[in-house]
A tleap script that builds the chain and sets N, CA, C and O, in Angstrom:
source leaprc.protein.ff14SB
mol = sequence {
  NALA LEU GLY LEU ALA ARG THR GLY LEU TRP
  ASN PRO HIE THR ARG GLU GLY LEU VAL LEU
  ALA PHE SER THR THR GLY ILE ILE GLN GLU
  PRO ASP ALA PRO VAL LYS ILE VAL GLY GLU
  GLU LYS LEU TYR SER LEU PHE ALA ALA GLY
  ALA ALA ALA ALA GLU ALA ALA VAL VAL ASP
  ALA LEU LEU ALA ALA GLU THR VAL GLY ASP
  LEU LYS ALA MET PRO GLN THR GLY TRP LEU
  GLU GLU GLY ASP CASP
}
set mol.1.N position { 253.960 115.732 51.771 }
set mol.1.CA position { 254.786 115.093 52.712 }
set mol.1.C position { 255.441 116.216 53.692 }
set mol.1.O position { 255.829 115.924 54.823 }
set mol.2.N position { 255.520 117.451 53.180 }
set mol.2.CA position { 256.081 118.530 53.961 }
set mol.2.C position { 255.313 118.750 55.285 }
set mol.2.O position { 255.892 118.847 56.367 }
set mol.3.N position { 254.065 118.818 55.141 }
set mol.3.CA position { 253.263 119.060 56.361 }
set mol.3.C position { 253.312 117.911 57.347 }
set mol.3.O position { 253.188 118.096 58.558 }
set mol.4.N position { 253.500 116.699 56.789 }
set mol.4.CA position { 253.650 115.534 57.658 }
set mol.4.C position { 255.079 115.429 58.272 }
set mol.4.O position { 255.259 114.992 59.409 }
set mol.5.N position { 256.028 115.829 57.503 }
set mol.5.CA position { 257.416 115.862 58.072 }
set mol.5.C position { 257.587 116.907 59.186 }
set mol.5.O position { 258.402 116.711 60.088 }
set mol.6.N position { 256.859 117.973 59.137 }
set mol.6.CA position { 256.959 119.021 60.152 }
set mol.6.C position { 256.332 118.538 61.414 }
set mol.6.O position { 256.679 119.047 62.480 }
set mol.7.N position { 255.395 117.554 61.373 }
set mol.7.CA position { 254.765 117.053 62.609 }
set mol.7.C position { 255.381 115.688 63.035 }
set mol.7.O position { 254.869 115.017 63.931 }
set mol.8.N position { 256.455 115.314 62.388 }
set mol.8.CA position { 257.190 114.073 62.765 }
set mol.8.C position { 256.619 112.808 62.308 }
set mol.8.O position { 256.969 111.758 62.846 }
set mol.9.N position { 255.678 112.830 61.260 }
set mol.9.CA position { 255.074 111.621 60.774 }
set mol.9.C position { 255.686 111.089 59.508 }
set mol.9.O position { 255.052 110.333 58.772 }
set mol.10.N position { 256.903 111.476 59.251 }
set mol.10.CA position { 257.618 111.013 58.084 }
set mol.10.C position { 259.068 110.915 58.402 }
set mol.10.O position { 259.630 111.760 59.098 }
set mol.11.N position { 259.667 109.893 57.896 }
set mol.11.CA position { 261.143 109.703 58.001 }
set mol.11.C position { 261.595 108.914 56.777 }
set mol.11.O position { 260.794 108.401 55.996 }
set mol.12.N position { 262.930 108.841 56.651 }
set mol.12.CA position { 263.448 108.170 55.497 }
set mol.12.C position { 263.010 106.740 55.316 }
set mol.12.O position { 263.069 106.229 54.197 }
set mol.13.N position { 262.569 106.063 56.373 }
set mol.13.CA position { 262.246 104.685 56.360 }
set mol.13.C position { 260.702 104.419 56.064 }
set mol.13.O position { 260.238 103.286 55.940 }
set mol.14.N position { 259.972 105.579 55.966 }
set mol.14.CA position { 258.570 105.406 55.700 }
set mol.14.C position { 258.392 104.837 54.316 }
set mol.14.O position { 259.065 105.241 53.367 }
set mol.15.N position { 257.473 103.886 54.210 }
set mol.15.CA position { 257.249 103.216 52.961 }
set mol.15.C position { 255.907 103.756 52.345 }
set mol.15.O position { 255.715 103.639 51.134 }
set mol.16.N position { 255.045 104.302 53.105 }
set mol.16.CA position { 253.781 104.729 52.538 }
set mol.16.C position { 253.971 106.047 51.837 }
set mol.16.O position { 254.869 106.811 52.191 }
set mol.17.N position { 253.140 106.336 50.840 }
set mol.17.CA position { 253.264 107.612 50.132 }
set mol.17.C position { 251.979 108.357 50.181 }
set mol.17.O position { 250.900 107.767 50.203 }
set mol.18.N position { 252.087 109.622 50.197 }
set mol.18.CA position { 250.932 110.492 50.065 }
set mol.18.C position { 251.138 111.477 48.894 }
set mol.18.O position { 252.224 112.019 48.688 }
set mol.19.N position { 250.122 111.665 48.196 }
set mol.19.CA position { 250.254 112.515 47.015 }
set mol.19.C position { 249.274 113.688 47.062 }
set mol.19.O position { 248.101 113.515 47.394 }
set mol.20.N position { 249.734 114.800 46.749 }
set mol.20.CA position { 248.770 116.000 46.590 }
set mol.20.C position { 249.193 116.430 45.155 }
set mol.20.O position { 250.336 116.801 44.886 }
set mol.21.N position { 248.184 116.351 44.264 }
set mol.21.CA position { 248.452 116.674 42.851 }
set mol.21.C position { 247.590 117.903 42.337 }
set mol.21.O position { 246.419 118.067 42.681 }
set mol.22.N position { 248.191 118.644 41.588 }
set mol.22.CA position { 247.479 119.719 40.859 }
set mol.22.C position { 247.612 119.477 39.344 }
set mol.22.O position { 248.725 119.342 38.836 }
set mol.23.N position { 246.556 119.425 38.673 }
set mol.23.CA position { 246.658 119.169 37.242 }
set mol.23.C position { 247.020 120.393 36.405 }
set mol.23.O position { 246.634 121.528 36.685 }
set mol.24.N position { 247.746 120.101 35.416 }
set mol.24.CA position { 248.127 121.202 34.579 }
set mol.24.C position { 247.411 121.181 33.227 }
set mol.24.O position { 247.707 121.965 32.326 }
set mol.25.N position { 246.437 120.233 33.121 }
set mol.25.CA position { 245.628 120.121 31.939 }
set mol.25.C position { 244.272 120.807 32.115 }
set mol.25.O position { 243.857 121.113 33.233 }
set mol.26.N position { 243.620 121.034 31.034 }
set mol.26.CA position { 242.263 121.567 31.038 }
set mol.26.C position { 241.201 120.599 31.539 }
set mol.26.O position { 241.419 119.389 31.488 }
set mol.27.N position { 240.112 121.063 31.999 }
set mol.27.CA position { 239.060 120.259 32.484 }
set mol.27.C position { 238.167 119.808 31.355 }
set mol.27.O position { 237.745 120.670 30.584 }
set mol.28.N position { 237.833 118.536 31.180 }
set mol.28.CA position { 237.069 118.066 30.104 }
set mol.28.C position { 235.629 118.342 30.286 }
set mol.28.O position { 235.014 118.873 29.362 }
set mol.29.N position { 234.994 118.013 31.462 }
set mol.29.CA position { 233.546 118.268 31.689 }
set mol.29.C position { 233.320 119.725 32.020 }
set mol.29.O position { 234.237 120.470 32.367 }
set mol.30.N position { 232.107 120.085 31.902 }
set mol.30.CA position { 231.645 121.486 32.184 }
set mol.30.C position { 231.720 121.649 33.749 }
set mol.30.O position { 231.054 120.919 34.484 }
set mol.31.N position { 232.532 122.605 34.221 }
set mol.31.CA position { 232.601 122.839 35.648 }
set mol.31.C position { 231.390 123.541 36.207 }
set mol.31.O position { 230.705 124.280 35.500 }
set mol.32.N position { 231.117 123.301 37.523 }
set mol.32.CA position { 230.026 123.962 38.227 }
set mol.32.C position { 230.319 125.418 38.490 }
set mol.32.O position { 229.394 126.219 38.625 }
set mol.33.N position { 231.639 125.795 38.570 }
set mol.33.CA position { 232.001 127.107 38.830 }
set mol.33.C position { 233.167 127.520 37.833 }
set mol.33.O position { 233.798 126.645 37.239 }
set mol.34.N position { 233.418 128.756 37.676 }
set mol.34.CA position { 234.442 129.183 36.720 }
set mol.34.C position { 235.860 128.582 37.105 }
set mol.34.O position { 236.229 128.551 38.279 }
set mol.35.N position { 236.544 128.164 36.183 }
set mol.35.CA position { 237.902 127.579 36.470 }
set mol.35.C position { 238.976 128.483 36.021 }
set mol.35.O position { 238.935 129.016 34.912 }
set mol.36.N position { 239.978 128.676 36.895 }
set mol.36.CA position { 241.100 129.535 36.583 }
set mol.36.C position { 242.381 128.618 36.570 }
set mol.36.O position { 242.691 127.945 37.553 }
set mol.37.N position { 243.061 128.631 35.476 }
set mol.37.CA position { 244.301 127.948 35.451 }
set mol.37.C position { 245.496 128.868 35.814 }
set mol.37.O position { 245.667 129.957 35.265 }
set mol.38.N position { 246.313 128.363 36.773 }
set mol.38.CA position { 247.367 129.257 37.271 }
set mol.38.C position { 248.660 128.758 36.641 }
set mol.38.O position { 248.786 127.597 36.252 }
set mol.39.N position { 249.657 129.720 36.553 }
set mol.39.CA position { 251.007 129.373 36.009 }
set mol.39.C position { 251.862 128.871 37.120 }
set mol.39.O position { 251.519 128.916 38.302 }
set mol.40.N position { 252.993 128.389 36.686 }
set mol.40.CA position { 253.917 127.728 37.600 }
set mol.40.C position { 254.370 128.573 38.763 }
set mol.40.O position { 254.665 128.037 39.831 }
set mol.41.N position { 254.437 129.942 38.582 }
set mol.41.CA position { 254.799 130.829 39.618 }
set mol.41.C position { 253.872 130.801 40.814 }
set mol.41.O position { 254.271 131.165 41.920 }
set mol.42.N position { 252.619 130.365 40.600 }
set mol.42.CA position { 251.683 130.322 41.700 }
set mol.42.C position { 251.514 128.943 42.333 }
set mol.42.O position { 250.806 128.789 43.328 }
set mol.43.N position { 252.200 127.897 41.719 }
set mol.43.CA position { 252.084 126.610 42.293 }
set mol.43.C position { 252.656 126.475 43.698 }
set mol.43.O position { 252.088 125.754 44.518 }
set mol.44.N position { 253.767 127.149 44.001 }
set mol.44.CA position { 254.357 127.129 45.274 }
set mol.44.C position { 253.339 127.456 46.419 }
set mol.44.O position { 253.333 126.809 47.467 }
set mol.45.N position { 252.536 128.424 46.185 }
set mol.45.CA position { 251.468 128.782 47.153 }
set mol.45.C position { 250.512 127.661 47.389 }
set mol.45.O position { 250.118 127.385 48.522 }
set mol.46.N position { 250.116 126.974 46.253 }
set mol.46.CA position { 249.180 125.854 46.417 }
set mol.46.C position { 249.785 124.694 47.157 }
set mol.46.O position { 249.109 124.106 48.002 }
set mol.47.N position { 251.089 124.310 46.873 }
set mol.47.CA position { 251.726 123.320 47.649 }
set mol.47.C position { 251.960 123.686 49.104 }
set mol.47.O position { 251.830 122.834 49.983 }
set mol.48.N position { 252.308 124.951 49.376 }
set mol.48.CA position { 252.512 125.391 50.764 }
set mol.48.C position { 251.123 125.301 51.485 }
set mol.48.O position { 251.091 124.929 52.658 }
set mol.49.N position { 250.018 125.620 50.843 }
set mol.49.CA position { 248.757 125.527 51.476 }
set mol.49.C position { 248.351 124.054 51.763 }
set mol.49.O position { 247.716 123.757 52.775 }
set mol.50.N position { 248.714 123.209 50.900 }
set mol.50.CA position { 248.480 121.746 51.008 }
set mol.50.C position { 249.340 121.205 52.224 }
set mol.50.O position { 248.856 120.381 53.000 }
set mol.51.N position { 250.538 121.655 52.357 }
set mol.51.CA position { 251.409 121.236 53.456 }
set mol.51.C position { 250.832 121.739 54.758 }
set mol.51.O position { 250.767 120.971 55.718 }
set mol.52.N position { 250.411 122.987 54.844 }
set mol.52.CA position { 249.855 123.590 55.959 }
set mol.52.C position { 248.536 122.816 56.421 }
set mol.52.O position { 248.306 122.579 57.607 }
set mol.53.N position { 247.735 122.465 55.429 }
set mol.53.CA position { 246.521 121.711 55.724 }
set mol.53.C position { 246.854 120.314 56.298 }
set mol.53.O position { 246.224 119.864 57.255 }
set mol.54.N position { 247.849 119.644 55.701 }
set mol.54.CA position { 248.217 118.285 56.158 }
set mol.54.C position { 248.712 118.416 57.640 }
set mol.54.O position { 248.331 117.612 58.491 }
set mol.55.N position { 249.549 119.424 57.926 }
set mol.55.CA position { 250.057 119.673 59.264 }
set mol.55.C position { 248.943 119.974 60.197 }
set mol.55.O position { 248.924 119.434 61.303 }
set mol.56.N position { 248.014 120.798 59.827 }
set mol.56.CA position { 246.893 121.128 60.735 }
set mol.56.C position { 246.015 119.891 61.044 }
set mol.56.O position { 245.545 119.704 62.166 }
set mol.57.N position { 245.813 119.049 59.993 }
set mol.57.CA position { 245.029 117.858 60.194 }
set mol.57.C position { 245.662 116.854 61.171 }
set mol.57.O position { 244.969 116.221 61.968 }
set mol.58.N position { 246.972 116.728 61.091 }
set mol.58.CA position { 247.670 115.847 62.043 }
set mol.58.C position { 247.607 116.426 63.414 }
set mol.58.O position { 247.379 115.681 64.366 }
set mol.59.N position { 247.789 117.677 63.577 }
set mol.59.CA position { 247.829 118.329 64.950 }
set mol.59.C position { 246.380 118.223 65.477 }
set mol.59.O position { 246.212 117.913 66.656 }
set mol.60.N position { 245.331 118.463 64.676 }
set mol.60.CA position { 243.955 118.361 65.142 }
set mol.60.C position { 243.665 116.906 65.599 }
set mol.60.O position { 243.067 116.682 66.651 }
set mol.61.N position { 244.094 115.958 64.801 }
set mol.61.CA position { 243.884 114.557 65.187 }
set mol.61.C position { 244.612 114.204 66.501 }
set mol.61.O position { 244.036 113.504 67.334 }
set mol.62.N position { 245.782 114.639 66.698 }
set mol.62.CA position { 246.532 114.463 67.897 }
set mol.62.C position { 245.820 115.002 69.056 }
set mol.62.O position { 245.719 114.305 70.066 }
set mol.63.N position { 245.270 116.283 69.005 }
set mol.63.CA position { 244.591 116.945 70.082 }
set mol.63.C position { 243.320 116.324 70.364 }
set mol.63.O position { 242.873 116.376 71.510 }
set mol.64.N position { 242.649 115.700 69.375 }
set mol.64.CA position { 241.308 115.059 69.619 }
set mol.64.C position { 241.477 113.631 70.030 }
set mol.64.O position { 240.470 112.993 70.336 }
set mol.65.N position { 242.637 113.080 70.065 }
set mol.65.CA position { 242.877 111.717 70.407 }
set mol.65.C position { 242.451 111.374 71.783 }
set mol.65.O position { 242.590 112.194 72.690 }
set mol.66.N position { 241.937 110.198 71.982 }
set mol.66.CA position { 241.613 109.616 73.328 }
set mol.66.C position { 242.566 108.546 73.734 }
set mol.66.O position { 243.178 107.880 72.899 }
set mol.67.N position { 242.692 108.379 75.041 }
set mol.67.CA position { 243.527 107.303 75.469 }
set mol.67.C position { 243.048 105.926 75.109 }
set mol.67.O position { 241.863 105.648 75.289 }
set mol.68.N position { 243.877 105.051 74.618 }
set mol.68.CA position { 243.544 103.732 74.235 }
set mol.68.C position { 243.715 102.822 75.386 }
set mol.68.O position { 244.802 102.797 75.964 }
set mol.69.N position { 242.749 102.083 75.763 }
set mol.69.CA position { 242.796 101.220 76.898 }
set mol.69.C position { 243.620 100.006 76.579 }
set mol.69.O position { 243.801 99.668 75.409 }
set mol.70.N position { 244.122 99.343 77.590 }
set mol.70.CA position { 244.898 98.165 77.452 }
set mol.70.C position { 246.221 98.249 76.753 }
set mol.70.O position { 246.821 97.228 76.419 }
set mol.71.N position { 246.680 99.446 76.530 }
set mol.71.CA position { 247.948 99.682 75.841 }
set mol.71.C position { 248.771 100.602 76.720 }
set mol.71.O position { 248.239 101.461 77.423 }
set mol.72.N position { 250.159 100.392 76.663 }
set mol.72.CA position { 251.019 101.299 77.377 }
set mol.72.C position { 251.256 102.489 76.511 }
set mol.72.O position { 252.233 102.520 75.763 }
set mol.73.N position { 250.348 103.531 76.585 }
set mol.73.CA position { 250.445 104.625 75.733 }
set mol.73.C position { 250.958 105.855 76.587 }
set mol.73.O position { 250.901 105.847 77.817 }
set mol.74.N position { 251.435 106.854 75.894 }
set mol.74.CA position { 251.822 108.061 76.582 }
set mol.74.C position { 250.590 108.746 77.129 }
set mol.74.O position { 249.562 108.779 76.452 }
set mol.75.N position { 250.652 109.271 78.280 }
set mol.75.CA position { 249.521 110.063 78.824 }
set mol.75.C position { 249.215 111.270 78.050 }
set mol.75.O position { 250.105 111.852 77.429 }
set mol.76.N position { 247.964 111.687 78.056 }
set mol.76.CA position { 247.609 112.923 77.395 }
set mol.76.C position { 247.747 114.138 78.304 }
set mol.76.O position { 247.855 115.271 77.833 }
set mol.77.N position { 247.743 113.890 79.613 }
set mol.77.CA position { 247.781 115.020 80.594 }
set mol.77.C position { 249.067 114.781 81.373 }
set mol.77.O position { 249.703 113.728 81.330 }
set mol.78.N position { 249.404 115.897 82.117 }
set mol.78.CA position { 250.461 115.800 82.981 }
set mol.78.C position { 251.804 116.140 82.352 }
set mol.78.O position { 252.833 115.949 83.000 }
set mol.79.N position { 251.840 116.618 81.161 }
set mol.79.CA position { 253.160 116.917 80.500 }
set mol.79.C position { 253.582 118.264 81.054 }
set mol.79.O position { 252.768 119.087 81.473 }
set mol.80.N position { 254.869 118.445 81.037 }
set mol.80.CA position { 255.445 119.751 81.486 }
set mol.80.C position { 255.058 120.848 80.516 }
set mol.80.O position { 255.163 120.648 79.306 }
set mol.81.N position { 254.631 121.960 80.982 }
set mol.81.CA position { 254.381 123.154 80.196 }
set mol.81.C position { 255.692 123.819 79.872 }
set mol.81.O position { 256.656 123.630 80.615 }
set mol.82.N position { 255.786 124.576 78.823 }
set mol.82.CA position { 256.997 125.308 78.545 }
set mol.82.C position { 257.378 126.198 79.681 }
set mol.82.O position { 256.569 127.027 80.099 }
set mol.83.N position { 258.586 126.069 80.212 }
set mol.83.CA position { 259.031 126.932 81.313 }
set mol.83.C position { 258.957 126.173 82.597 }
set mol.83.O position { 259.582 126.609 83.564 }
set mol.84.N position { 258.211 125.011 82.705 }
set mol.84.CA position { 258.245 124.165 83.905 }
set mol.84.C position { 259.364 123.204 83.831 }
set mol.84.O position { 259.429 122.384 82.915 }
set mol.85.N position { 260.264 123.284 84.788 }
set mol.85.CA position { 261.379 122.375 84.832 }
set mol.85.C position { 261.427 121.694 86.158 }
set mol.85.O position { 262.313 120.873 86.398 }
savepdb mol mol.pdb
quit
């Protein structure tokens, strides 16, 4: 939710939930690659990376968006650049 909050896609009235989970249990099946279990001191970095990835995905989607016809949508072009007043 952190990455989404930083892009303005979350507010206290949002009812939908998104979950990013990291398991603290061992893997039952044989993994394809070596597995390394990290301690709690490293979890912050994983959550920060997840938030950054969510934020980047939202920004990428906004930049790739196309104008929707038949709707009164905000234009994609003609916005003031920083410093233009």
